[in-house]
C-alpha positions as CSV (number, residue, x, y, z in Angstrom):
1,M,-0.1,0.2,0.1
2,A,1.1,3.6,-0.4
3,T,2.9,5.4,2.2
4,L,3.1,9.3,3.0
5,Q,6.2,9.8,4.6
6,K,8.3,12.5,2.7
7,I,6.6,15.3,0.6
8,L,8.9,17.5,-1.9
9,V,7.4,21.1,-2.4
10,A,8.5,23.0,-5.6
11,Y,8.4,26.2,-4.3
12,D,9.5,29.7,-6.1
13,G,7.4,32.3,-4.1
14,S,4.6,32.7,-6.7
15,P,1.0,32.4,-5.4
16,Q,0.6,28.6,-6.9
17,S,3.8,27.5,-4.9
18,K,2.6,29.2,-1.6
19,E,-0.8,27.3,-2.2
20,A,1.4,24.0,-2.8
21,L,3.3,24.8,0.2
22,Y,0.2,25.0,2.5
23,W,-1.0,21.8,1.3
24,A,2.1,20.1,2.4
25,V,1.7,21.9,5.7
26,Y,-1.8,20.6,6.0
27,F,-0.6,17.1,5.5
28,S,2.5,17.3,7.6
29,R,0.3,18.4,10.4
30,R,-2.2,15.7,9.8
31,T,-0.1,12.7,9.0
32,G,3.4,13.5,10.5
33,A,5.0,13.5,7.1
34,A,8.3,15.5,6.7
35,I,8.7,18.4,4.3
36,S,11.4,19.4,2.1
37,A,10.9,22.6,0.1
38,V,12.8,23.1,-2.9
39,K,13.8,26.1,-5.0
40,V,15.7,25.4,-8.2
41,F,17.4,28.5,-10.0
42,E,17.7,28.3,-13.5
43,P,20.8,29.8,-14.7
44,V,20.2,32.0,-18.2
45,L,23.5,30.5,-19.6
46,R,23.3,26.6,-19.7
47,E,25.8,24.2,-20.5
48,A,28.0,26.3,-22.8
49,R,31.6,26.9,-23.1
50,W,33.3,30.1,-22.3
51,D,34.8,30.4,-25.8
52,E,31.6,30.0,-27.2
53,V,29.6,32.7,-24.7
54,G,32.4,35.4,-24.9
55,P,32.9,38.0,-22.3
56,V,30.3,38.0,-19.3
57,P,29.1,41.4,-18.5
58,E,29.7,42.2,-14.9
59,E,26.0,42.9,-14.3
60,M,25.2,39.4,-15.2
61,F,27.1,38.2,-12.0
62,E,25.7,41.2,-9.9
63,K,22.2,39.7,-11.2
64,Y,23.1,36.1,-10.2
65,A,24.2,37.3,-6.9
66,T,21.1,39.1,-6.2
67,A,19.0,36.3,-7.4
68,Q,20.9,34.0,-5.0
69,K,20.5,36.3,-1.9
70,E,16.6,36.6,-3.0
71,D,16.2,32.7,-2.9
72,I,18.0,32.3,0.0
73,Q,15.8,34.9,1.7
74,L,12.8,33.0,0.1
75,M,13.5,29.7,1.7
76,A,14.4,31.4,5.0
77,A,10.8,32.6,5.1
78,V,9.6,29.1,4.4
79,K,11.4,27.7,7.3
80,E,9.8,30.7,9.5
81,L,6.5,29.5,8.2
82,G,7.4,25.9,9.3
83,R,8.2,27.2,12.8
84,E,4.9,28.8,13.2
85,Q,3.3,25.7,12.5
86,E,5.5,23.7,14.9
87,I,6.8,21.5,12.0
88,E,10.3,21.5,10.5
89,I,10.7,22.2,6.7
90,K,14.0,21.4,5.3
91,T,14.9,23.9,2.6
92,E,17.4,23.4,-0.5
93,V,18.2,25.9,-3.1
94,L,19.4,24.0,-6.3
95,A,20.6,25.4,-9.6
96,G,20.1,23.5,-12.9
97,H,17.0,22.9,-15.1
98,V,13.9,22.9,-12.9
99,A,11.9,19.7,-13.3
100,E,15.2,17.6,-13.6
101,M,16.4,18.8,-10.2
102,L,13.3,18.5,-8.5
103,L,13.1,14.8,-9.9
104,E,16.7,14.1,-9.0
105,Y,16.0,15.6,-5.2
106,A,13.2,13.4,-5.1
107,K,15.3,10.2,-6.0
108,K,18.2,10.9,-3.7
109,N,15.8,11.8,-0.8
110,E,13.4,9.1,-1.0
111,I,10.4,11.3,-1.4
112,S,6.9,9.9,-1.4
113,M,4.9,12.7,-3.2
114,I,6.0,16.1,-5.0
115,V,3.5,19.0,-4.5
116,A,3.8,21.6,-7.0
117,G,1.4,24.5,-7.8
118,T,-0.3,25.2,-11.3
119,R,-1.9,28.4,-12.8
120,G,-4.3,26.2,-14.8
121,K,-3.7,27.3,-18.4
122,S,-5.1,25.2,-20.9
123,T,-3.0,21.8,-21.8
124,L,-1.9,23.1,-25.0
125,K,-0.5,26.3,-23.6
126,Q,1.1,24.5,-20.6
127,L,2.8,21.9,-22.7
128,L,4.4,24.3,-25.1
129,V,5.6,26.6,-22.6
130,G,7.3,24.0,-20.7
131,S,5.2,23.7,-17.5
132,V,7.1,22.5,-14.7
133,T,4.3,20.7,-13.1
134,H,3.3,19.1,-16.2
135,R,6.6,18.0,-16.6
136,L,7.0,16.6,-13.4
137,V,3.3,14.9,-13.8
138,S,4.4,13.3,-17.1
139,T,7.9,12.0,-15.9
140,A,7.9,11.6,-12.0
141,K,7.7,8.1,-11.1
142,I,6.0,8.9,-7.7
143,P,2.7,10.8,-7.1
144,V,2.6,14.4,-8.1
145,M,-0.2,16.5,-6.4
146,A,-1.0,19.7,-8.6
147,V,-2.2,22.7,-6.5
148,K,-4.1,25.4,-8.0
149,K,-5.6,26.6,-4.7
150,C,-5.7,24.7,-1.4
151,P,-9.5,24.4,-0.3
152,V,-8.7,23.4,3.3
153,V,-6.1,25.9,4.2
154,Q,-6.3,30.0,4.3
155,Y,-3.3,32.0,5.2
156,T,-4.0,35.5,6.7
157,G,-0.9,37.3,8.2
158,K,0.8,34.8,10.4
159,S,-2.0,32.6,10.8
160,L,-2.9,29.4,8.9
161,I,-6.6,28.4,9.3
162,M,-7.1,24.8,8.7
163,N,-10.3,23.3,7.8
164,Q,-10.9,19.4,7.6
165,M,-10.3,17.8,4.4
166,R,-13.6,15.7,4.3
167,R,-13.9,14.2,0.5
168,I,-11.9,12.8,-2.0
169,L,-12.7,11.6,-5.6
170,V,-10.8,8.8,-7.2
171,A,-11.4,8.2,-11.1
172,Y,-11.3,4.7,-11.2
173,D,-11.4,2.1,-14.4
174,G,-9.8,-0.6,-12.8
175,Y,-6.5,-0.5,-14.6
176,P,-3.3,-0.9,-12.2
177,Q,-2.6,2.9,-12.6
178,S,-6.2,3.6,-11.3
179,R,-5.8,0.9,-8.6
180,A,-2.6,2.6,-7.3
181,A,-4.4,6.0,-7.2
182,L,-7.1,4.4,-5.3
183,E,-4.6,3.0,-3.0
184,W,-3.2,6.5,-2.4
185,A,-6.6,8.0,-1.7
186,I,-7.5,5.5,0.8
187,E,-3.9,6.0,2.8
188,V,-4.5,9.5,3.0
189,A,-8.1,9.2,3.9
190,R,-7.1,6.7,6.7
191,M,-4.5,9.1,8.0
192,I,-6.7,12.3,8.0
193,G,-10.2,11.0,8.6
194,A,-11.6,11.8,5.0
195,Q,-14.2,10.1,2.7
196,V,-13.1,8.3,-0.4
197,T,-15.7,8.3,-3.4
198,V,-14.9,6.2,-6.4
199,V,-16.4,7.1,-9.7
200,K,-16.6,5.0,-13.2
201,V,-17.6,6.7,-16.0
202,F,-19.6,4.8,-18.5
203,E,-18.8,6.7,-21.9
204,P,-21.2,6.9,-24.8
205,F,-18.6,5.5,-27.1
206,Q,-18.9,2.2,-25.0
207,V,-22.6,1.9,-26.4
208,G,-21.2,1.9,-29.8
209,L,-18.7,-0.7,-28.8
210,A,-21.2,-3.1,-27.6
211,Y,-23.2,-2.6,-30.9
212,T,-20.2,-3.4,-32.9
213,M,-19.3,-6.3,-30.5
214,A,-22.7,-7.7,-31.0
215,E,-22.2,-9.0,-34.4
216,G,-23.8,-6.4,-36.5
217,G,-25.9,-4.8,-34.1
218,N,-28.5,-7.3,-33.2
219,A,-30.8,-5.9,-30.4
220,A,-30.4,-9.1,-28.1
221,R,-26.8,-9.5,-28.6
222,T,-26.6,-5.7,-27.9
223,A,-28.5,-5.6,-25.0
224,A,-26.4,-8.6,-23.5
225,Q,-22.9,-6.7,-24.2
226,L,-24.3,-3.9,-22.4
227,H,-25.5,-5.9,-19.4
228,E,-21.9,-7.7,-19.4
229,M,-20.2,-4.3,-19.5
230,E,-22.6,-2.8,-16.4
231,E,-21.8,-6.1,-14.6
232,L,-18.1,-5.5,-15.1
233,N,-18.5,-1.9,-13.7
234,T,-20.5,-3.3,-10.7
235,K,-17.5,-5.6,-9.9
236,L,-15.1,-2.7,-10.3
237,M,-17.1,-0.8,-7.8
238,D,-17.2,-3.7,-5.1
239,E,-13.3,-4.4,-5.5
240,A,-12.9,-1.0,-4.7
241,K,-15.3,-1.1,-1.6
242,E,-13.1,-4.2,-0.3
243,L,-9.8,-2.4,-1.0
244,G,-11.4,0.3,1.5
245,K,-12.6,-2.2,4.1
246,Q,-9.2,-3.8,4.0
247,Q,-7.6,-0.3,5.5
248,G,-10.5,0.6,7.7
249,V,-12.0,3.1,5.3
250,E,-15.6,3.5,3.8
251,V,-15.4,4.0,0.1
252,K,-18.6,5.1,-1.6
253,T,-18.9,4.1,-5.5
254,E,-20.6,5.8,-8.3
255,I,-21.2,4.6,-11.8
256,L,-21.9,7.8,-14.1
257,N,-22.5,8.6,-17.8
258,G,-20.9,10.9,-20.2
259,G,-17.6,12.1,-20.9
260,V,-14.7,11.4,-18.6
261,L,-13.2,14.7,-18.0
262,E,-16.7,16.7,-17.9
263,T,-18.3,14.1,-15.5
264,L,-15.3,14.2,-13.2
265,L,-15.1,18.0,-12.9
266,E,-18.8,18.2,-12.6
267,Y,-19.5,15.6,-10.1
268,A,-16.3,17.1,-8.1
269,D,-18.0,20.4,-8.1
270,K,-21.3,19.4,-7.2
271,Q,-20.4,17.2,-4.3
272,G,-17.9,19.7,-2.7
273,M,-14.9,17.3,-3.2
274,D,-11.3,18.3,-1.7
275,M,-9.3,16.3,-3.8
276,I,-9.3,14.4,-7.1
277,A,-7.0,11.4,-7.4
278,V,-6.4,9.7,-11.0
279,G,-3.9,7.0,-12.4
280,A,-1.6,7.6,-15.3
281,Q,0.7,5.6,-17.2
282,G,4.0,7.3,-17.6
283,R,7.1,8.1,-19.6
284,G,7.4,11.1,-21.7
285,V,5.0,13.6,-22.4
286,L,4.0,12.7,-25.7
287,E,4.2,8.8,-25.1
288,K,2.2,8.0,-22.4
289,L,0.6,11.2,-21.4
290,P,-0.3,12.8,-24.7
291,L,-2.1,16.0,-25.1
292,G,-5.6,15.8,-24.2
293,S,-5.1,13.0,-21.6
294,I,-7.3,12.9,-18.7
295,P,-4.7,13.6,-15.9
296,H,-3.2,16.6,-18.1
297,N,-6.5,17.9,-18.5
298,L,-7.8,17.5,-14.7
299,V,-4.4,19.3,-13.9
300,S,-5.0,22.2,-16.1
301,L,-8.8,22.5,-15.5
302,S,-9.6,21.6,-11.9
303,P,-9.9,24.1,-9.4
304,I,-9.1,21.5,-6.5
305,P,-5.6,19.6,-6.2
306,V,-5.2,16.9,-8.5
307,L,-2.8,13.6,-7.3
308,V,-1.8,11.7,-10.5
309,V,-0.5,8.5,-9.7
310,K,1.3,5.9,-11.6
311,K,1.8,2.2,-11.1
């Protein structure tokens, strides 16, 4: 089963990264998980030889020194936030390509989950501009939590007001990666006392699939194929409930009709969900999480945090 022991926050001082940090603080306060906040300084001049670059203006070194100083001050403020919440936040300032450095840090330090902020642009724009969060979602082997707004924490002055996270939605289709997402959702729910709702979306194209599989659309055979699909979906929901029962967590289930993305977002909004967990296969951006994939679209469009988990 999943275990949440160490959280890495991708931090740069932006409003979105602050929301990600608040979310990590919430988890740490509720679960005891350790937090590492990492700021990556990405140099303007990368992997170039001095004879190719030519003389570097003195002002460039001054700007670099200023940026380093600002980063140190930024992380000092993060440590102070931790002290205010009576938790220790380990901080690091690294230099290099942001996503690569974060993934390297996560591997070396046996991180359980990466938490990163997202501004919520369209998926196309995110991929074109090389969003760090989308790169992490695509390439990280460990779960990545994309946070646009933390729904259970409000920060005013020097006070963090924490509400109880009550509802976690899991997109489930029975594949190994969605089962892994369910395991993570159950583990989080077990530690913080939240409720898990598992949703299987029956898409319109599956009716056409049943028609095709029924040897030319024979009405009786089509009905039989649809009934078989319904039985399979019911079996998947029973398996989800049993998985929760084994961990002492009640799991509610729903089988809904419609497009997966739209149905999940609408359901999450209507039911007041605090978080969505979704499974994803994963190698590279174009190979396993293509443009238009459900995980990437949820990261872009969901107003609540999305946890992307791979098998």
